C-alpha positions in Angstrom: 16.7 24.4 -26.2 15.4 21.8 -23.8 12.0 22.7 -22.2 11.5 22.6 -18.5 9.6 19.5 -18.6 12.6 17.5 -20.0 14.7 18.6 -17.0 12.2 17.2 -14.5 13.0 13.9 -16.0 16.4 14.3 -14.3 14.9 14.7 -10.7 14.8 11.0 -10.3 18.6 10.9 -10.0 18.0 12.7 -6.5 16.5 9.6 -4.9 18.6 6.8 -6.5 21.9 8.0 -5.9 21.7 9.3 -2.2 22.2 6.6 0.0 22.8 8.5 3.2 19.2 7.8 4.6 19.6 4.0 4.8 22.9 4.6 6.9 21.9 7.4 8.9 18.1 6.7 9.6 18.8 3.1 10.1 20.6 3.9 13.4 17.3 5.6 14.6 14.7 3.3 13.6 16.5 -0.3 13.1 17.9 -0.5 16.8 15.1 -2.5 18.2 14.2 -4.6 15.3 11.7 -1.6 14.0 9.9 -1.9 17.2 10.3 2.0 17.8 6.7 3.6 17.1 7.2 6.4 14.3 4.6 9.0 13.6 3.9 9.8 9.9 6.7 12.4 9.4 9.2 10.0 10.6 8.0 7.1 8.5 8.0 9.6 5.6 11.8 10.1 6.0 12.5 6.3 5.2 14.3 5.2 2.1 12.8 2.5 -0.1 14.4 -0.5 1.5 13.6 0.7 4.9 9.8 1.4 3.9 9.6 -2.1 2.7 11.2 -3.6 5.7 8.5 -1.8 7.7 5.8 -3.2 5.5 7.2 -6.9 5.8 7.5 -6.5 9.5 3.6 -5.4 10.0 1.9 -8.0 12.3 -1.6 -7.5 10.9 -3.1 -6.7 7.7 -4.5 -3.6 8.8 -1.0 -2.3 10.0 0.5 -3.8 6.5 -2.1 -1.8 4.6 -1.4 1.5 6.7 2.3 1.3 5.9 1.7 0.6 2.5 -0.5 3.7 1.9 2.1 5.7 3.6 4.8 4.3 1.2 2.4 5.3 -1.7 1.9 8.6 -0.6 5.5 9.5 0.2 6.3 8.2 -3.6 3.5 10.5 -5.0 4.3 13.5 -2.5 8.0 13.4 -3.4 7.3 13.5 -7.2 4.9 16.3 -6.8 7.3 18.4 -4.8 10.1 17.8 -7.2 8.1 18.7 -10.3 6.9 21.8 -8.5 10.2 22.8 -7.3 12.1 22.6 -10.5 9.2 24.1 -12.7 9.4 27.1 -10.3 13.2 27.4 -10.8 12.5 27.0 -14.7 9.9 30.0 -14.4 12.2 32.2 -12.3 15.3 31.5 -14.1 14.7 30.1 -17.6 14.1 26.7 -19.0 18.1 26.2 -19.7 18.4 26.6 -15.9 15.8 24.1 -14.7 18.9 21.6 -14.0 20.1 24.3 -11.3 16.7 23.3 -9.8 17.5 19.8 -9.7 20.9 20.4 -8.1 19.4 22.8 -5.6 16.9 20.2 -4.7 19.6 17.7 -4.0 21.2 19.9 -1.6 18.4 21.2 0.2 16.9 17.4 0.5 20.5 16.0 1.4 21.6 18.5 4.0 18.3 18.4 5.8 19.8 15.1 7.3 23.5 15.3 7.0 26.1 17.9 7.5 29.9 18.6 6.9 31.3 17.5 10.1 32.3 21.1 11.0 31.6 23.8 13.4 28.3 25.5 12.3 30.1 28.7 11.2 32.8 26.6 9.4 30.1 24.4 7.9 28.5 27.3 6.4 31.7 28.6 5.2 32.2 25.3 3.5 28.7 25.6 2.1 29.7 28.9 0.4 32.8 27.7 -1.0 31.0 24.5 -2.6 28.5 26.7 -4.2 31.1 29.0 -5.7 32.5 25.6 -7.1 29.1 24.8 -8.8 28.7 28.4 -10.1 32.0 28.7 -11.7 33.8 25.6 -12.1 31.6 23.6 -14.9 31.5 26.8 -17.0 35.1 27.1 -16.5 35.8 23.4 -17.7 33.7 23.8 -20.7 35.9 26.9 -21.8 39.1 25.2 -23.0 40.2 22.2 -24.6 40.2 18.6 -23.2 43.3 19.0 -21.3 42.1 22.0 -19.7 38.8 20.5 -19.0 40.5 17.4 -17.3 42.7 19.8 -15.0 39.5 21.9 -14.2 37.3 19.0 -13.2 40.1 17.4 -11.0 40.5 20.5 -9.0 36.8 21.2 -8.5 35.7 17.6 -7.7 38.8 17.2 -5.4 37.6 20.5 -3.7 33.8 19.2 -3.4 35.1 15.8 -2.1 37.4 17.6 0.6 34.9 20.0 1.8 31.7 18.2 1.7 32.5 14.3 1.8 34.6 14.0 5.1 32.4 11.7 6.5 32.1 8.7 4.1 28.8 7.2 5.4 27.1 10.2 4.5 27.2 9.6 0.8 27.6 13.3 0.2 29.3 12.8 -3.4 26.1 11.6 -4.6 24.7 15.4 -3.8 27.9 17.4 -4.4 29.8 15.6 -7.4 26.6 14.7 -9.1 25.3 18.2 -9.0 28.8 19.5 -10.3 28.5 16.8 -13.2 24.9 17.9 -14.0 25.8 21.6 -14.4 28.9 20.4 -16.3 26.7 18.3 -18.8 24.0 21.1 -19.2 26.2 24.0 -19.6 25.0 27.6 -20.6 26.5 30.7 -22.0 25.7 34.5 -22.4 22.2 35.7 -20.7 21.5 32.2 -19.4 24.8 31.8 -17.6 24.2 35.2 -15.9 20.7 33.6 -14.8 22.4 30.4 -13.8 24.2 32.5 -11.3 21.4 34.2 -9.8 19.8 30.7 -9.5 22.9 29.0 -8.0 23.0 32.2 -5.4 19.3 31.5 -4.4 19.8 27.9 -3.8 22.9 28.6 -1.8 20.9 30.7 0.5 18.1 28.0 0.7 20.7 25.4 1.2 22.3 27.4 3.9 19.2 28.1 5.8 18.2 24.5 5.9 21.8 23.4 6.9 22.0 26.0 9.8 18.3 25.3 11.1 18.9 21.5 11.0 22.5 21.3 12.4 23.3 24.6 14.5 22.8 22.7 17.6 25.4 20.0 16.9 28.7 20.3 18.5 31.6 19.7 16.4 35.4 20.8 16.8 36.6 20.3 13.3 37.3 23.6 11.1 37.8 23.7 7.4 41.7 23.8 7.9 41.3 20.5 9.7 39.8 19.0 6.6 43.0 19.5 4.9 45.3 18.4 7.8 43.2 15.1 8.2 43.5 14.2 4.6 45.7 11.1 4.2 46.0 9.2 0.7 46.6 6.0 2.8 43.4 6.1 4.6 40.1 4.5 3.2 38.6 8.0 2.9 41.5 9.5 1.4 42.0 6.6 -1.4 38.1 6.9 -1.9 38.3 10.8 -2.5 41.2 10.6 -4.9 39.7 7.6 -6.9 36.4 9.7 -7.4 38.1 12.7 -8.1 40.7 11.4 -10.7 38.3 8.7 -11.9 35.4 10.7 -12.8 37.8 13.7 -14.4 39.7 10.8 -16.3 36.4 9.0 -17.5 34.9 12.3 -18.9 38.1 12.9 -20.5 38.5 9.7 -22.3 34.7 9.5 -23.2 35.1 13.0 -24.8 38.3 12.0 -26.9 36.8 8.8 -28.1 33.7 11.1 -29.3 31.2 9.6 -27.0 27.8 11.7 -26.9 26.9 12.6 -23.2 30.2 12.1 -21.5 28.7 13.1 -18.5 26.9 9.8 -18.1 30.1 8.2 -18.0 31.5 10.1 -15.2 28.2 9.8 -13.1 28.6 6.0 -13.6 32.0 6.1 -12.2 31.1 8.4 -9.4 28.1 6.2 -8.5 30.1 2.8 -8.3 33.3 4.0 -6.6 32.5 3.2 -2.9 34.9 3.6 0.1 34.7 0.0 0.5 36.1 -2.3 -2.3 33.5 -5.2 -1.7 30.5 -2.8 -2.6 31.8 -1.8 -5.8 31.2 -5.2 -7.7 27.5 -5.0 -6.7 27.2 -1.4 -8.1 28.8 -2.2 -11.2 26.8 -5.3 -11.9 23.6 -3.4 -10.9 24.3 -0.2 -13.1 25.2 -2.2 -16.4 22.1 -4.7 -16.2 19.7 -1.8 -14.8 20.8 0.4 -17.8 20.3 -2.5 -20.2 16.7 -3.4 -19.2 16.0 0.1 -18.8 16.9 0.4 -22.8 14.4 -2.5 -23.5 11.6 -0.6 -21.4 12.3 2.5 -23.0 12.1 1.1 -26.5 8.6 -0.4 -25.5 7.5 2.6 -24.1 8.7 5.0 -27.1 6.7 3.1 -29.5 3.5 2.7 -27.2 3.2 6.1 -25.7 2.0 8.8 -28.1 4.8 11.6 -28.8 2.8 14.5 -27.1 2.9 12.3 -23.9 6.6 12.0 -24.0 7.1 13.9 -21.0 5.4 11.2 -18.8 8.9 9.1 -19.2 10.2 11.3 -16.3 7.1 10.5 -14.3 7.3 7.1 -15.0 11.0 6.9 -14.1 10.6 8.9 -11.0 7.6 6.7 -9.6 9.5 3.5 -10.3 12.7 4.7 -8.4 10.3 5.5 -5.5 9.4 1.8 -5.4 12.8 0.4 -6.0 14.8 -0.7 -3.1 17.8 -2.1 -5.0 20.4 -0.3 -6.8 20.1 -2.1 -10.0 16.3 -1.5 -10.3 16.7 2.4 -9.4 19.3 2.3 -12.4 16.5 0.8 -14.6 14.1 3.4 -13.9 16.6 6.3 -13.8 17.6 5.6 -17.5 14.1 6.1 -18.7 14.2 10.0 -18.5 17.9 10.5 -19.4 17.2 8.6 -22.6 14.2 10.5 -23.4 16.0 13.8 -23.1 19.0 12.4 -25.1 16.6 11.0 -27.9 15.7 14.8 -28.4 18.9 15.2 -30.4 20.4 11.7 -30.8 17.2 10.0 -31.7 16.0 7.0 -30.0 18.8 4.4 -31.3 21.6 7.0 -30.6 20.3 7.8 -26.8 20.2 4.1 -26.1 23.4 3.2 -27.6 25.7 6.0 -25.9 23.5 5.5 -22.5 24.5 1.8 -22.5 28.0 2.5 -23.7 28.8 5.5 -21.3 27.3 3.2 -18.2 29.4 0.3 -19.0 32.5 2.0 -19.7 32.1 4.4 -16.6 31.3 1.7 -14.2 34.1 -0.9 -15.5 36.7 1.9 -15.4 35.5 3.1 -11.9 36.0 -0.6 -10.6 39.3 -1.0 -12.4 40.5 2.4 -11.5 39.8 2.1 -7.7 41.5 -1.3 -7.8 44.5 0.3 -9.7 44.7 3.1 -6.9 44.3 0.8 -4.0 47.0 -1.3 -5.4 49.5 1.5 -6.1 48.9 2.9 -2.8 49.3 -0.2 -0.9 52.7 -0.9 -2.9 54.1 2.3 -2.2 53.3 2.9 1.5 53.1 -0.8 3.0 55.7 -2.5 1.1 
């Protein structure tokens, strides 16, 4: 059984994979070359790249020091909030369900800023369906053989992509599909699963309250049925949704078939590199591979330098590192620390490093090749 502190190490995934801040907030703050005056709260909402841009554009040492101070404060505040939130979830629902706290945190933090693009009532309905999938999908996928698991993952991930990932610039797959894969990878049974259902129910309420508060005044005409009507396999969005759906499920299936430990890692890597626009994928594949390779080297050094009783600090070190990393590659470096620390509990240091690198290389390359293949097949079928 993993203790709650181990699950805190997963928290760093929240801020490395959610890129919606960059696309959404940039429209607000970059319009005039960062000339818009921001208050403390607004500046705390910026992602790493945008915070560093603000610092670079400071015209005086005093102003630069001011923005650096806010940046440091934001990183520490984020880590403290995440640790407190996930620890509270562990206390309420058991250590085995700390991961649910991570997933709920993903949803609450994510849907503060973005929405589903639906009328408010239908958006709340979509949220209810999404949390039903998160509650029962991962457990169901773990109940049968690999074939049944593949089918279940395809259905669940596709529904998540349709219900919550209609607007591609919001990167909601980094919230919803990541959450699904984390729950799939940290499966529980018996009484722990009953507590997990309660944990997910509470998380659904929290997310819906935040969603309603922040998006109730937005005027959308689209309903849930329109999401299905607007699905087109030939569109950029449709290809992307299909690629993530089949790509993630198939990668997990193949990794499990080949006997990989932590096949969830391979699925997350595939999900992370598949982007709506093909030119973005190569950058992510490269960043994920070298990022995890360098992260493994840092992990070896820290593993031998840090006393065993302080191994829980791997997650904190990783979280702070991600907080100061603006590029995808460096975020992958620090993300790997906590993940390998958890895996080393039952795989040993060498096993954790080996499967971390193997899963991420295979998942990243497969994501690139699969998206290329899907695009080629669709183009050949519908445009030639």
